[in-house]
N, C-alpha and C positions, 0 to 999 in steps of 0.2 A: 483453386478453383473453385473450393465451397465458400468461401470468404468473397468472393468475387458476386457467383452468383446469392447469396444473401445481400451482400448490398446496391447488387444492379435490384433485389426483388424491395428493399425495403425502398429504395429512391422510385422505385415503380408505384408502391403503394402510395408513397405520399402524395404523388404527382396526380394519379386516377382518384383521389383522397377533394383534389382542388378541381382538376379538370372534369370530372365524371360528375359533377354534383349540379345541378340543374338549378339549387338556386346561385351558385354563381355564374354558369352561362347564361341562363336565363333573361338574366338581363341584358347581360352581352347583345344575345341573339334579337331582343329586341332593340334593342337604340339602331343594331349595325343593319336592320329590317327597316324601321320607321322612323328614326331620326338621328342619320349621318351624319348631318350637316351638324346637329347639337353636339355631336362628340367629338368632331374636329373640333369645333368653338374651345369645347372643354380639355382636351391633346395639347393645343397652343397655350393656351394660359397653363397649364403644370407645366410645361415646354420650355416656357417662359421667364420657369424657376428653376431651372434646375441645370447645370454644367453644361456648353455647346457637345461636348461629345454622346452626353446622355439622352440631349433635345433631340440631336440630328436622329438616335437610334430609335428613337420612340416615332415619329416623322415616319420613317422607312418602313417600321412596322404595323403600323395602328392603319395606315390609309388604306395598306393594301387590303385588309382584313374588311373595312366596313363598303370600300368603291366597289371593289369586281365582285362578280356573283358566282364567283369558284371560292373567295375570300364569305363569305354570306351562307353560300350553300354548307363550306366546312362545318361554321358556326353552329350550324343550326342540327347538322349531321353530332357534332359532339354532344349538342343539349339533348339531343331523342335518347344516343346511346343511354349519356348519365340520367335519362327519364325513366328508360329500359330498365339500366342497374339499381334504380332506388324503389323501383315496382319491383324488382324481381327480390329485394331484400324483405320488401315489409312481406309480400305475401310468402315468401320463407318463416318470415316469422310468423304468421297468421296460420301456413300450414303444419306449422310445429308443435301449436298450440292446440289441438283439435279444431281448426277453422274458427277461435276465436278473436276478434279483432282486441277484446280487452285482455289487459293480465287478470288472473287468476282471483278470486276473492276470498273471503273468510280468514287471510293470515293476520295474526297477533306474537310478532315475533318473541316477549318473555312469556306467551302459550305453548310455542311450541319446541320439539324437541328434533334436538338431531342426533345420526349416530354416523360418527365415522372412524371407518377402517384406517390402519398406519397413521390415527391421529398422533403421534408422540414424537413425534418429528418429521421435520420437511416440509412438503407442501402439505399434507393433513392438518400438521400442528397452527401453522400459517391459517388455515382457515377457521380451525378452532379457537383461537384467537379474533379472527375478526365477526363470527359466528359470535359468540359469549357478549362480542361487546356489542350486539343488535340487541341485548338478553335472552337469546333463545340458549335452554340448556341444552348441554351436548353430552351425550356417550362416547369416550373412543375403544373399540377395540382395536388391541393392538398386543402382539408379543412380549414385545420392552413397554417397559414401567412409563411414566408420565417425567416427566421434564421435572425438575423442579417449578418455576414459575408455574407450572400449567397446575402441581398438585396445592398452589393457594388458589385456586380460581374456585369459587366455590361454586358457579354454573356447570362444573365441567368431574362426571363422574368416570372414573377409568374399569375396563374390563381386562382381567385378561384372558384374551383370545388368539386362538391360533385359527385365521380364516380359513387356511385349507380341509379344515377338521368339520364336518358334518354335525358329530358332537358337540363339538368346543365352540361354536355357532352356535348352535341352538340352545346351547346351556347360557351362553351370553343374552342374549336375542333375551330368555326367561328372566333374568336377573335385572337387564334393564324393565319390562314391563313393572318390575317388581315395585323396585326400587325405586321411580321418577315416571314411567307410564310408556306410551304406545307413540312409539317413534311419526315424525311429519315429514321429516329431509331423512334422507340414506346416500349417504354420501361414498360412494364404493373405491374411497385413492388407494388402499394398500397395492401395495406394488416392489419389485423386486428387480434388479436387469447385472447382468453381467457381460463383458465385450470376451468372446470368446468362439469361433468359428464351428461348424457341423461336427465337421470329424473328431474336435476335441470338447466337443460337450456332453457332458456323462449324466447318465440315465437317473441319479440321487438328484442333481438341479435342475434336470428336466423339468420331473414331475415336480418338484418345490415350485419353480417357475411356471408350472402352468396351473395348480393350485392355488398361489397368489392372485396371481393377475388374470386368470381366468373364470376357474371354477366356481371361485370365492363368490362370485358376484353371482350366481344361479343359488348359494347356500343364504346366501345376506337377503337376497330380494323372496326368498322362500320364505324368510320369517319374519321381514317387516310390512310386505307387500300389502298381503290380505288383511289387516286392519287401515292401509288407506285408501284401498276396494270400496271396504264397508263404510267410510266412511267423503266418501270422492273426492279427497285431496291426499296431496302429499306431490312430495319433488322427489323422484333418484337420479342422483346427478352419478355418471360413471366417467371415472378418469379415463381417458385412451394417452392415446398420444401421435403426434404424426407418423410415427410412424406405424399407424393406422392404417398408412396409404401409402407409403413406400419399404418396401421392406428395405436391412439394413444388413448391409457383407457386418460378417463377426457377431452378430446378434439376430440370428430366422426365430431364434424360441421367445426374444423379445419383440419380436414385430409379430409374428406371429399372433403371440398373446391379443397383443392391441388391434390388429386387425379384428380378431374374435369380437375382441371390448366393444370395437364399434357395431357390430353387426349382433350382439346382444339386445345392445342399447336399441336399434332398430326395430327388430322380434319383439323387446319388450311393448315400447312405443306403441306398435299397431296392435299386441294382444291386450294389452290395459282400455282400447279404444272398443276394440270389435269383440274380446271375448268376453269383458268382463266391464266393458260399455260404465267404466268411467273414465270421462273422458275430465274431470276437473286434477287429476294426476299427471304431473307435469315430471319430460323425461328431460337430462340433457346430459351430453357429450364430452366432453372436456378434450381437446388434439394441442396439448401444448409439447413447443421444443423443449429439449434435452434443456435441464435447467442445473442448477449449482444445487443440488443437495445430497446426505449421505448416501443417495442413489447411485451417485452418478461420481462418485468422490476416487474410484481407484481408476474411470478412463478419462474423468477429466479434462487433464492436459492435457492428454492426446487431441481428445474435441477442441478445444482451444488451439492445439499447433497447427489442428486441417482448416482455422476459421473460422470453428461455429463461433457465433457469440453467447456464452450460455443465458439463461433469466435466471432470476431468482423466484426463491419458491412463495416470496409475498405476493412478487407481481403477477400469478397465476393463482395465491390464491384471491386476490384482492378479484380477478373476473369471476373464478367460481362465484366469489357469498355477492359478488353485484349480480348474475345472474340468475341467485334464488333472490336478494331483494327487490328483481323486478318482477315477479311471480309469474314468472314465464318460461316454460323451456327451449331448447332446439340446440346446436352445436356450436360450442366456442373453439375458434382455433385463434391459439398464444401463439408468435405477435401475430395479427392480423394480418400482415405485411405477407405470412407461407398459408394465406385460401390458398392458393393456386396451387399448391401443390395436393390437394381436395379431389384435385379433374386428372390428375396424372393418368387413373386408366382409362382415360378417354384420350389421350394425347396419341402421335403417331408412335411406334413401336420405336422409331428410331432415336428422337426426343425422351422418351424414356430413360434408352439405356445409355444416352451420353449421359442423364442425371446422377443413375447409379453407378454409372463411371466413377463419374465426378465424387460423387460423397462416400462409396468404395475406398478409390482412392486412400482418402482420409484415414478413414477407417483401419485399414490394414498400414 
């Protein structure tokens, strides 16, 4: 069932990108409305070069579309819907950037310093590599040491840090400021997960996952945001999950922390804009589907058997760094075909439950 849902979402997303693009439907609408004879002539010319069965199909589909009032009305409706979708996306981008139309100014990548939590492996490691390729200097905060290839990267500095500890984060932040300077980019990427039902989740792990996935967002932001506010420049990226929108059976702890991460991002953006009056600071929240990383290695096989197509850490890192390069804040859902899930709370209850049932059957 999960595989069917995933395939259907991909297919719908692909078709919608074509049919809901006003740049694709606009010329069709104009042609159908004002130049139907020209269109028929073009179709006849094309059909003359096609095999008979394809030419017949073309003549059966095109004339009704361009001759009947219903066909033309349908084209106008699709064009109007596509225009609304496009305008909605533009307005969402502007709204996510303190109502700025243009990208933020003042960014020069070789002069920027990024802090990446959990940057020694998985998605974080790939983000670090892509940032340094831009020329950005990167401070990695992690409990595990750097892999050998990052150790050889002159633009990377490592700081042993337990992000669940305010004392540890404070010490690491002081060292970053002392060694390389004040960060203009903060990527809260560190995260842990396990697949375990609520009744079998022990207190030790529960406190650990709340600390890593949620409380650390406060600790790191409290350390690195103040200087961004002084300069009215910065970018805070919060790596959440699709689980921010839909709770997962056997992962209530993970889902709760990721829903919390989304709330953190939204509150942070509002405070930056209205409390600190620093609209030059960008905020981005990232909602990837499950990826094949050390985080999911204990249950990735079960996910794949249930039909979930795992992303790669490189795919997610590419989108995150592209967002940073765009000098805009926003919300990233990876893959984009999963965007429909973000509106699940507005779905009818029965439809929500059908989706939760399908996902839960695969999970358990």
